[in-house]
Kinemage of the C-alpha trace (Angstrom):
@kinemage 1
@onewidth
@group {chain A} dominant
@subgroup {mainchain}
@vectorlist {calphas} color= white
{ca met a 1} P 0.004 0.202 0.076
{ca his a 2} L 1.075 3.544 -0.845
{ca val a 3} L -0.550 6.870 0.459
{ca leu a 4} L -0.102 9.145 -2.489
{ca arg a 5} L -2.175 11.793 -1.372
{ca ala a 6} L -4.213 12.606 1.803
{ca glu a 7} L -5.671 16.044 2.039
{ca pro a 8} L -8.619 17.598 4.241
{ca gly a 9} L -11.714 17.471 2.202
{ca ala a 10} L -10.937 15.282 -0.388
{ca pro a 11} L -10.704 11.329 -1.085
{ca val a 12} L -7.380 10.146 -0.435
{ca arg a 13} L -5.533 8.455 -3.233
{ca leu a 14} L -4.056 5.085 -2.652
{ca arg a 15} L -1.966 2.786 -4.987
{ca val a 16} L -2.279 -0.755 -4.664
{ca leu a 17} L 0.482 -3.023 -5.615
{ca leu a 18} L 0.230 -6.999 -6.161
{ca val a 19} L 3.468 -8.111 -4.456
{ca his a 20} L 3.289 -11.739 -5.644
{ca his a 21} L 1.318 -13.529 -8.460
{ca glu a 22} L 0.787 -16.981 -9.916
{ca pro a 23} L -0.359 -17.748 -12.989
{ca trp a 24} L -3.164 -19.914 -11.974
{ca trp a 25} L -5.026 -16.964 -10.084
{ca asp a 26} L -7.878 -15.605 -11.485
{ca gln a 27} L -6.394 -12.962 -13.573
{ca asp a 28} L -9.287 -11.004 -14.065
{ca asp a 29} L -9.841 -10.388 -10.325
{ca leu a 30} L -6.207 -9.505 -9.372
{ca leu a 31} L -6.748 -6.168 -7.820
{ca pro a 32} L -9.285 -5.121 -5.323
{ca asp a 33} L -12.705 -3.553 -6.465
{ca gly a 34} L -15.085 -1.972 -3.920
{ca pro a 35} L -14.939 -0.770 -0.348
{ca ala a 36} L -14.531 -3.693 1.653
{ca phe a 37} L -10.913 -3.816 0.784
{ca phe a 38} L -10.175 -0.279 1.526
{ca val a 39} L -11.971 -0.536 5.063
{ca gln a 40} L -9.791 -3.297 6.309
{ca val a 41} L -6.460 -0.958 5.050
{ca leu a 42} L -7.874 1.977 6.778
{ca arg a 43} L -8.515 0.136 9.867
{ca glu a 44} L -5.063 -1.238 9.652
{ca ala a 45} L -3.590 1.995 8.936
{ca ala a 46} L -4.827 3.101 12.329
{ca asp a 47} L -4.506 0.002 14.250
{ca gly a 48} L -1.343 0.720 16.411
{ca ser a 49} L 0.575 -2.296 15.144
{ca ala a 50} L 4.069 -2.452 13.624
{ca gly a 51} L 4.860 1.040 14.312
{ca arg a 52} L 1.740 2.443 12.739
{ca pro a 53} L -0.259 5.056 14.593
{ca glu a 54} L -3.322 4.409 16.442
{ca gly a 55} L -6.697 6.446 15.199
{ca pro a 56} L -10.783 6.013 15.764
{ca leu a 57} L -11.552 3.439 13.074
{ca ala a 58} L -9.331 0.590 14.978
{ca ala a 59} L -11.746 1.604 18.163
{ca glu a 60} L -14.860 1.265 16.074
{ca ile a 61} L -13.763 -1.785 14.070
{ca gly a 62} L -12.413 -4.574 16.553
{ca leu a 63} L -9.526 -7.009 15.096
{ca leu a 64} L -12.174 -9.908 15.006
{ca gln a 65} L -14.633 -8.356 13.189
{ca ser a 66} L -12.113 -6.906 10.521
{ca leu a 67} L -11.326 -10.841 9.956
{ca asp a 68} L -14.917 -11.645 9.304
{ca ala a 69} L -15.617 -11.364 5.715
{ca gly a 70} L -19.282 -11.545 6.053
{ca trp a 71} L -19.013 -8.478 8.615
{ca ile a 72} L -16.652 -6.448 6.610
{ca thr a 73} L -18.692 -7.118 3.241
{ca ala a 74} L -21.934 -6.171 4.831
{ca glu a 75} L -20.882 -2.885 6.932
{ca ala a 76} L -18.276 -1.556 4.477
{ca his a 77} L -20.682 1.093 3.273
{ca arg a 78} L -20.652 2.719 6.788
{ca phe a 79} L -17.090 3.850 6.441
{ca val a 80} L -16.135 3.940 2.809
{ca glu a 81} L -18.786 5.494 0.429
{ca arg a 82} L -16.868 4.798 -2.796
{ca ala a 83} L -13.516 3.523 -3.807
{ca glu a 84} L -12.934 4.302 -7.766
{ca arg a 85} L -10.042 2.791 -9.366
{ca val a 86} L -8.417 5.557 -11.638
{ca ala a 87} L -5.138 4.084 -12.990
{ca val a 88} L -4.208 0.630 -13.875
{ca arg a 89} L -0.447 -0.622 -14.788
{ca asn a 90} L 1.212 -3.795 -15.892
{ca leu a 91} L -1.905 -5.576 -16.741
{ca pro a 92} L -2.304 -8.186 -18.301
{ca val a 93} L 0.540 -10.327 -16.944
{ca gly a 94} L 2.607 -11.655 -19.575
{ca glu a 95} L 5.188 -14.368 -19.674
{ca asp a 96} L 7.829 -12.039 -18.916
{ca leu a 97} L 5.998 -10.398 -15.697
{ca ala a 98} L 4.904 -14.074 -14.599
{ca ala a 99} L 8.858 -14.960 -14.807
{ca tyr a 100} L 9.703 -11.747 -12.953
{ca tyr a 101} L 7.334 -12.790 -9.921
{ca arg a 102} L 8.655 -16.465 -9.971
{ca asp a 103} L 12.398 -15.513 -10.229
{ca glu a 104} L 12.409 -12.306 -7.797
{ca tyr a 105} L 10.040 -14.247 -5.270
{ca asp a 106} L 12.476 -13.415 -2.006
{ca pro a 107} L 12.984 -9.736 -3.002
{ca leu a 108} L 9.298 -9.178 -3.583
{ca asp a 109} L 8.563 -10.989 -0.018
{ca asp a 110} L 11.193 -8.633 1.128
{ca leu a 111} L 9.439 -5.553 0.093
{ca phe a 112} L 5.683 -6.893 1.843
{ca tyr a 113} L 7.518 -6.722 5.054
{ca ala a 114} L 9.221 -3.016 4.472
{ca ser a 115} L 7.166 -0.088 5.693
{ca thr a 116} L 7.865 3.504 6.580
{ca phe a 117} L 6.806 3.016 9.740
{ca asn a 118} L 9.423 0.352 10.462
{ca gly a 119} L 11.689 2.185 8.425
{ca met a 120} L 12.901 -0.877 6.210
{ca tyr a 121} L 11.171 0.962 3.222
{ca arg a 122} L 14.147 2.518 1.027
{ca pro a 123} L 12.221 4.454 -1.629
{ca gly a 124} L 15.040 4.589 -4.087
{ca glu a 125} L 15.825 0.642 -3.925
{ca his a 126} L 12.123 -0.252 -3.563
{ca ala a 127} L 10.816 2.113 -6.294
{ca arg a 128} L 12.921 -0.049 -9.069
{ca ile a 129} L 11.162 -3.243 -8.041
{ca glu a 130} L 7.943 -1.583 -7.745
{ca gln a 131} L 7.491 -0.295 -11.061
{ca arg a 132} L 7.626 -3.656 -12.779
{ca leu a 133} L 4.437 -5.124 -10.588
{ca val a 134} L 1.051 -5.217 -11.246
{ca gln a 135} L -0.919 -2.050 -9.657
{ca ala a 136} L -3.729 0.534 -9.730
{ca asp a 137} L -4.413 3.708 -8.106
{ca tyr a 138} L -7.792 4.323 -6.341
{ca asp a 139} L -9.465 7.244 -5.084
{ca val a 140} L -11.484 6.499 -1.727
{ca gln a 141} L -14.087 8.735 -0.407
{ca val a 142} L -14.631 7.810 3.546
{ca thr a 143} L -18.390 8.678 5.329
{ca asp a 144} L -16.031 10.551 8.241
{ca pro a 145} L -13.043 12.100 8.226
{ca arg a 146} L -11.822 10.468 11.167
{ca trp a 147} L -11.496 7.385 9.391
{ca thr a 148} L -8.372 8.680 7.481
{ca gln a 149} L -7.030 10.898 9.790
{ca thr a 150} L -3.999 8.801 10.291
{ca leu a 151} L -2.870 8.816 6.672
{ca lys a 152} L 0.154 11.040 5.301
{ca ala a 153} L 1.239 11.176 1.931
{ca gly a 154} L 4.298 8.840 1.702
{ca gln a 155} L 3.303 6.114 4.081
{ca ala a 156} L 3.876 2.447 2.722
{ca trp a 157} L 3.330 -0.798 4.097
{ca gly a 158} L 2.554 -4.506 3.351
{ca thr a 159} L -1.150 -5.102 3.872
{ca ala a 160} L -2.584 -8.141 5.133
{ca ala a 161} L -6.046 -7.044 3.803
{ca trp a 162} L -7.886 -9.211 1.089
{ca gly a 163} L -9.461 -7.992 -1.649
{ca pro a 164} L -11.903 -10.701 -3.752
{ca leu a 165} L -13.724 -12.557 -1.367
{ca ala a 166} L -12.178 -15.989 -2.638
{ca thr a 167} L -8.965 -14.259 -1.303
{ca ala a 168} L -10.280 -14.162 2.388
{ca gly a 169} L -9.113 -17.711 3.373
{ca glu a 170} L -6.071 -16.426 5.387
{ca ala a 171} L -8.514 -13.836 7.349
{ca ala a 172} L -10.815 -16.795 8.424
{ca leu a 173} L -8.071 -18.833 9.554
{ca arg a 174} L -6.593 -16.137 11.603
{ca leu a 175} L -10.225 -15.451 12.777
{ca gly a 176} L -10.386 -18.998 13.956
{ca phe a 177} L -7.075 -19.056 15.716
{ca leu a 178} L -7.647 -16.048 17.762
{ca ser a 179} L -11.297 -16.907 18.753
{ca ala a 180} L -10.175 -20.618 19.688
{ca asp a 181} L -8.195 -19.275 22.794
{ca asp a 182} L -11.321 -17.968 24.299
{ca glu a 183} L -13.351 -20.611 25.749
{ca gly a 184} L -16.626 -18.908 24.860
{ca ala a 185} L -15.886 -18.447 21.479
{ca arg a 186} L -14.990 -22.003 20.372
{ca asp a 187} L -18.291 -22.225 18.582
{ca gly a 188} L -16.837 -18.827 16.367
{ca ala a 189} L -13.469 -20.534 16.253
{ca ile a 190} L -14.933 -23.849 14.542
{ca ala a 191} L -17.407 -21.549 12.145
{ca ala a 192} L -14.180 -19.579 11.063
{ca tyr a 193} L -12.105 -22.600 10.288
{ca arg a 194} L -14.976 -24.268 8.248
{ca arg a 195} L -15.323 -20.875 6.467
{ca ala a 196} L -11.247 -20.874 5.729
{ca ile a 197} L -11.639 -24.772 4.324
{ca glu a 198} L -14.508 -23.359 2.321
{ca ile a 199} L -12.929 -20.353 0.584
{ca gly a 200} L -9.286 -21.049 1.173
{ca asp a 201} L -6.504 -22.140 -0.858
{ca ala a 202} L -4.887 -25.649 -0.277
{ca pro a 203} L -2.083 -24.482 2.211
{ca thr a 204} L -4.979 -22.612 4.043
{ca arg a 205} L -7.734 -25.413 4.045
{ca val a 206} L -4.996 -27.720 5.519
{ca glu a 207} L -4.219 -25.222 8.458
{ca ala a 208} L -7.915 -24.795 9.113
{ca leu a 209} L -8.153 -28.731 9.121
{ca leu a 210} L -5.201 -29.445 11.448
{ca tyr a 211} L -6.658 -26.492 13.778
{ca leu a 212} L -9.956 -28.155 14.038
{ca asp a 213} L -8.207 -31.474 14.985
{ca glu a 214} L -6.266 -29.549 17.703
{ca leu a 215} L -9.690 -28.065 19.160
{ca pro a 216} L -10.631 -31.010 21.245
{ca ala a 217} L -7.196 -31.529 22.940
{ca gly a 218} L -7.749 -27.882 24.375
{ca arg a 219} L -4.151 -26.863 23.527
{ca glu a 220} L -1.774 -26.040 20.760
{ca tyr a 221} L 0.259 -29.299 19.450
{ca asp a 222} L 3.899 -29.404 19.587
{ca ile a 223} L 6.165 -29.271 16.448
{ca ala a 224} L 6.281 -33.362 16.859
{ca glu a 225} L 2.632 -33.553 17.198
{ca arg a 226} L 1.915 -31.215 14.409
{ca asn a 227} L 4.336 -33.090 12.092
{ca arg a 228} L 2.306 -36.266 12.964
{ca ala a 229} L -1.011 -34.636 12.525
{ca ala a 230} L 0.203 -33.147 9.082
{ca leu a 231} L 1.270 -36.340 7.861
{ca asp a 232} L -1.782 -38.405 8.941
{ca leu a 233} L -3.937 -35.572 6.986
{ca cys a 234} L -1.913 -35.912 4.280
{ca val a 235} L -2.349 -39.578 3.949
{ca arg a 236} L -6.159 -39.019 4.862
{ca leu a 237} L -6.581 -36.631 2.155
{ca ala a 238} L -4.674 -38.865 -0.529
{ca ala a 239} L -7.073 -41.796 0.067
{ca glu a 240} L -9.946 -39.212 -0.455
{ca gly a 241} L -8.803 -38.181 -3.932
{ca arg a 242} L -7.950 -34.744 -2.775
{ca asp a 243} L -4.412 -34.529 -4.252
{ca glu a 244} L -3.681 -30.628 -3.781
{ca asp a 245} L -4.867 -30.639 -0.394
{ca ala a 246} L -2.731 -33.822 0.391
{ca his a 247} L 0.179 -32.403 -1.034
{ca ala a 248} L -0.291 -29.114 1.033
{ca ala a 249} L -0.169 -31.371 4.248
{ca tyr a 250} L 2.620 -33.093 2.879
{ca ala a 251} L 4.949 -29.989 2.437
{ca lys a 252} L 3.830 -28.996 6.047
{ca ala a 253} L 5.212 -32.363 7.221
{ca leu a 254} L 7.893 -32.217 5.266
{ca leu a 255} L 9.506 -28.873 6.917
{ca thr a 256} L 9.805 -30.619 10.282
{ca gly a 257} L 9.996 -34.235 9.264
{ca gly a 258} L 12.507 -34.757 6.554
{ca ala a 259} L 13.598 -37.760 4.958
{ca glu a 260} L 11.511 -40.010 7.153
{ca val a 261} L 8.222 -38.296 6.467
{ca ala a 262} L 8.862 -38.776 2.793
{ca gly a 263} L 9.289 -42.369 3.053
{ca glu a 264} L 6.164 -42.573 5.052
{ca ala a 265} L 4.177 -40.829 2.668
{ca arg a 266} L 5.784 -43.061 -0.044
{ca arg a 267} L 4.882 -46.003 1.848
{ca arg a 268} L 1.522 -45.033 3.006
{ca ala a 269} L -0.006 -42.770 0.378
{ca gly a 270} L 1.831 -43.437 -2.596
{ca leu a 271} L 3.547 -40.311 -3.227
{ca ala a 272} L 6.441 -39.370 -4.595
{ca gly a 273} L 9.439 -37.455 -3.338
{ca pro a 274} L 9.131 -33.932 -3.284
{ca ala a 275} L 11.822 -33.302 -5.778
{ca glu a 276} L 10.053 -35.824 -8.132
{ca his a 277} L 6.692 -34.293 -7.422
{ca gly a 278} L 8.272 -30.690 -8.268
{ca leu a 279} L 9.678 -32.268 -11.518
{ca arg a 280} L 5.999 -33.572 -12.487
{ca leu a 281} L 4.609 -30.075 -11.826
{ca phe a 282} L 7.341 -28.443 -14.076
{ca thr a 283} L 6.617 -30.952 -16.858
{ca glu a 284} L 2.839 -30.940 -16.797
{ca glu a 285} L 2.121 -27.294 -15.228
{ca gly a 286} L 5.000 -24.843 -15.384
{ca pro a 287} L 8.007 -23.693 -13.794
{ca ser a 288} L 5.992 -21.512 -11.617
{ca arg a 289} L 3.724 -24.265 -10.269
{ca ala a 290} L 6.634 -26.393 -9.415
{ca ala a 291} L 8.364 -23.157 -7.881
{ca ala a 292} L 5.321 -22.682 -5.336
{ca trp a 293} L 5.649 -26.583 -4.527
{ca leu a 294} L 9.209 -26.635 -4.082
{ca arg a 295} L 8.725 -23.186 -1.635
{ca ala a 296} L 6.592 -24.800 0.274
{ca ala a 297} L 8.263 -28.251 0.715
{ca tyr a 298} L 11.852 -26.919 1.186
{ca asp a 299} L 13.103 -23.698 2.882
{ca asp a 300} L 10.350 -22.511 4.639
{ca gly a 301} L 9.040 -20.248 1.994
{ca ser a 302} L 12.145 -18.722 0.510
{ca ser a 303} L 12.816 -19.170 -3.156
{ca asp a 304} L 16.697 -20.519 -3.075
{ca val a 305} L 16.030 -24.041 -3.350
{ca ala a 306} L 13.373 -23.648 -6.050
{ca ala a 307} L 15.657 -21.970 -8.111
{ca phe a 308} L 18.193 -24.542 -7.654
{ca ala a 309} L 15.731 -27.063 -8.428
{ca leu a 310} L 14.230 -25.361 -11.585
{ca ala a 311} L 17.610 -25.253 -13.262
{ca val a 312} L 17.920 -28.944 -12.322
{ca tyr a 313} L 14.575 -29.923 -13.860
{ca ala a 314} L 15.791 -27.511 -17.025
{ca arg a 315} L 19.197 -30.103 -16.879
{ca asp a 316} L 21.255 -26.617 -16.909
{ca phe a 317} L 23.415 -28.520 -14.500
{ca asp a 318} L 26.089 -25.564 -14.687
{ca arg a 319} L 23.534 -23.123 -13.866
{ca ala a 320} L 22.772 -25.557 -10.875
{ca gly a 321} L 26.212 -25.507 -9.700
{ca glu a 322} L 26.207 -21.634 -9.884
{ca ile a 323} L 22.994 -21.313 -7.600
{ca met a 324} L 24.515 -23.733 -5.197
{ca gly a 325} L 27.484 -22.007 -5.143
{ca gly a 326} L 25.913 -18.758 -4.182
{ca leu a 327} L 23.790 -20.394 -1.257
{ca gly a 328} L 23.981 -19.318 2.331
{ca gly a 329} L 23.945 -21.719 5.282
{ca asp a 330} L 24.302 -25.467 5.869
{ca leu a 331} L 20.292 -26.090 5.871
{ca val a 332} L 19.739 -24.389 2.367
{ca leu a 333} L 22.479 -26.389 1.187
{ca ser a 334} L 21.499 -29.898 2.590
{ca trp a 335} L 18.022 -29.048 1.296
{ca ser a 336} L 19.470 -28.652 -2.306
{ca gly a 337} L 21.673 -31.395 -1.702
{ca arg a 338} L 18.408 -33.709 -1.122
{ca val a 339} L 17.255 -32.487 -4.223
{ca ala a 340} L 20.214 -33.276 -6.391
{ca met a 341} L 20.477 -36.849 -4.885
{ca glu a 342} L 16.588 -37.715 -5.483
{ca met a 343} L 16.973 -36.382 -8.844
{ca ala a 344} L 20.376 -38.370 -9.342
{ca phe a 345} L 18.327 -41.768 -8.335
{ca leu a 346} L 15.464 -40.796 -10.564
{ca his a 347} L 17.941 -40.330 -13.679
{ca ala a 348} L 19.771 -43.455 -12.982
{ca arg a 349} L 16.588 -45.415 -12.772
{ca ala a 350} L 15.682 -43.800 -16.441
{ca gly a 351} L 19.137 -44.919 -17.726
{ca asp a 352} L 20.440 -41.446 -17.761
{ca gly a 353} L 23.802 -42.075 -16.577
{ca asp a 354} L 25.418 -38.574 -17.789
{ca ala a 355} L 22.492 -36.214 -15.701
{ca ala a 356} L 22.879 -38.696 -12.613
{ca arg a 357} L 26.722 -38.334 -12.479
{ca ala a 358} L 26.369 -34.641 -12.668
{ca leu a 359} L 23.617 -34.639 -10.013
{ca leu a 360} L 25.826 -36.852 -7.882
{ca asp a 361} L 28.568 -34.221 -8.243
{ca leu a 362} L 26.460 -31.474 -7.171
{ca ala a 363} L 25.332 -33.558 -4.080
{ca tyr a 364} L 28.713 -34.113 -3.203
{ca ala a 365} L 29.911 -30.521 -3.546
{ca thr a 366} L 27.330 -29.933 -0.460
{ca gly a 367} L 29.344 -31.371 1.642
{ca phe a 368} L 26.775 -33.393 2.931
{ca ala a 369} L 26.989 -36.391 0.690
{ca pro a 370} L 27.204 -39.427 3.056
{ca ser a 371} L 24.281 -37.886 5.050
{ca leu a 372} L 22.047 -37.205 1.810
{ca phe a 373} L 22.575 -40.597 0.913
{ca ala a 374} L 21.197 -41.972 4.256
{ca glu a 375} L 18.251 -39.651 3.720
{ca ala a 376} L 17.523 -40.583 0.247
{ca leu a 377} L 17.587 -44.349 1.719
{ca asp a 378} L 15.062 -43.314 4.273
{ca ser a 379} L 12.893 -41.647 1.709
{ca gly a 380} L 12.858 -44.462 -0.550
{ca ala a 381} L 14.583 -42.515 -3.141
{ca ala a 382} L 17.444 -44.791 -3.391
{ca arg a 383} L 15.875 -47.447 -5.161
{ca pro a 384} L 16.045 -50.340 -6.279
{ca ala a 385} L 18.546 -51.622 -3.734
{ca ala a 386} L 20.987 -53.166 -6.623
{ca leu a 387} L 21.096 -49.169 -7.859
{ca ala a 388} L 21.730 -48.022 -4.502
{ca thr a 389} L 24.437 -50.251 -3.927
{ca glu a 390} L 25.866 -48.828 -7.110
{ca ile a 391} L 26.015 -45.634 -6.359
{ca gly a 392} L 26.716 -45.791 -2.770
{ca lys a 393} L 29.888 -47.807 -3.524
{ca ser a 394} L 30.816 -44.697 -6.122
{ca leu a 395} L 30.124 -42.478 -3.132
{ca val a 396} L 32.364 -44.327 -0.892
{ca glu a 397} L 35.115 -44.557 -3.551
{ca asp a 398} L 35.215 -40.537 -3.735
{ca leu a 399} L 34.968 -40.306 -0.149
{ca val a 400} L 37.440 -42.813 1.025
{ca asn a 401} L 40.121 -41.176 3.008
{ca pro a 402} L 42.048 -41.661 6.428
{ca ala a 403} L 40.152 -38.079 7.863
{ca tyr a 404} L 36.622 -39.341 6.680
{ca asp a 405} L 36.031 -42.090 9.513
{ca asp a 406} L 32.865 -40.148 10.125
{ca glu a 407} L 31.611 -39.837 6.932
{ca ile a 408} L 32.236 -43.603 6.224
{ca glu a 409} L 30.619 -44.366 9.131
{ca thr a 410} L 27.480 -42.521 8.435
{ca ile a 411} L 27.012 -44.700 5.304
{ca val a 412} L 27.839 -47.880 7.083
{ca ala a 413} L 25.394 -47.016 9.761
{ca ala a 414} L 22.679 -46.119 7.139
{ca thr a 415} L 23.270 -49.426 5.342
{ca glu a 416} L 24.308 -52.460 7.798
{ca gly a 417} L 20.625 -53.410 8.035
{ca arg a 418} L 19.016 -52.467 4.372
{ca leu a 419} L 22.303 -52.971 2.094
{ca pro a 420} L 24.921 -55.293 3.776
{ca asp a 421} L 27.219 -55.675 1.026
{ca leu a 422} L 27.563 -51.902 0.612
{ca ala a 423} L 28.262 -51.463 4.500
{ca ala a 424} L 31.152 -54.243 4.445
{ca phe a 425} L 32.447 -52.699 0.964
{ca ala a 426} L 32.637 -49.070 3.036
{ca cys a 427} L 34.319 -50.746 5.846
{ca gln a 428} L 36.759 -52.659 3.475
{ca ala a 429} L 37.270 -49.627 1.761
{ca gln a 430} L 38.323 -47.843 5.136
{ca ile a 431} L 40.297 -50.744 6.414
{ca asp a 432} L 42.575 -50.820 3.230
{ca cys a 433} L 43.117 -46.980 3.149
{ca his a 434} L 44.188 -46.968 6.804
{ca arg a 435} L 46.624 -49.736 6.229
{ca gln a 436} L 48.167 -47.912 3.270
{ca tyr a 437} L 49.205 -45.195 5.667
{ca asp a 438} L 50.332 -47.750 8.335
{ca gln a 439} L 47.456 -46.671 10.802
{ca thr a 440} L 47.114 -50.300 12.315
{ca asp a 441} L 44.985 -49.154 15.278
{ca glu a 442} L 42.667 -47.226 13.435
{ca ala a 443} L 42.123 -50.169 10.502
{ca glu a 444} L 41.569 -52.830 13.068
{ca ala a 445} L 38.951 -50.398 14.651
{ca trp a 446} L 37.215 -50.640 11.447
{ca glu a 447} L 37.399 -54.379 11.410
{ca thr a 448} L 35.175 -54.556 14.130
{ca arg a 449} L 32.676 -52.446 12.012
{ca leu a 450} L 32.431 -55.359 9.626
{ca pro a 451} L 29.077 -56.471 8.971
{ca arg a 452} L 28.964 -60.062 10.658
């Protein structure tokens, strides 16, 4: 939101910018239309939160009322007389702009959280981004000048207001969450969650279903309980044929559960691994749909892993290597390595040895290859057994070194109960390596690790 003009006795002029965009959204309904959206914006601008000033509209409209789509729609005329769209830019969204929204997801997300109230909005830097975005200017006439008294030209912030009613699912979800804390408002919480399920997108529907399941417990689940609940919900939704919702639940479970979750989802619901599912979306529905899935399944909403995976899907392994080289943090590197390892096995099963080798090299470059191989076994990506043994032996040959006892131990621990031939091969390789360097004690210690 930008306040372009706020003068006494005149309509305020507001600019609305669409910070995120997906090609499958209703392209005729990307921007708000009507007073309900602007009532939310004006209340937000006076709510005293996140550095914003306090004003009379926030006292007139309570937080829970502001999240109630039915109430806002019915009562908006009391506060906003009219909202006229006076200019539109960057519509319709072409392929280049859709790609910009996809490829610049993280900077755009940063823009949403930057405001003049928290000091993070930088006009010189952000204006260059904003000029690319879908946007419109509106003249908003209020019924009482008090409703706009906190507005000043130059203010900017990311708004949580919903526009079309079909986008009000997150508001209903938040209404349910806040109402659930009040014993006397449990019925209202249930109604709000059901409303979120009715009008929300797949992630919102899944969140609402999980919160509904929590209500009888009378408390919030801890991380382990929510992970288990998300996985169980995934299996249930998959059995009901609700593929989109099942994968939304799967993504939630993956963020805290990792490879074991992927393995259980494969066994119980027949779901492909997260990287393989991303490839299917990339092939059948395009890169934006794949990127949205990857952001949900890896990296907790960031697009770093998604960018790496899209390069892998396009078989641009040099570009994937460049992206990997710029990744920061072990967690992001390990997630990217999971993608590389899962895709290496996929290409190897298809007989594409060159692609498999390139992907294994990328996995090795993370520095986490042994644990990535172990995770591929846990997730079911490392299959069949003969192929897993072949790739595992290749990995051992690349790793074997007197200084890499821990790395070889990771492979042995992961395979001694599942691929004993590979475990024995790894032990023997390390025994021979230590003997080559006359390290008798170390070699004898490894002999005790040989599978019996």
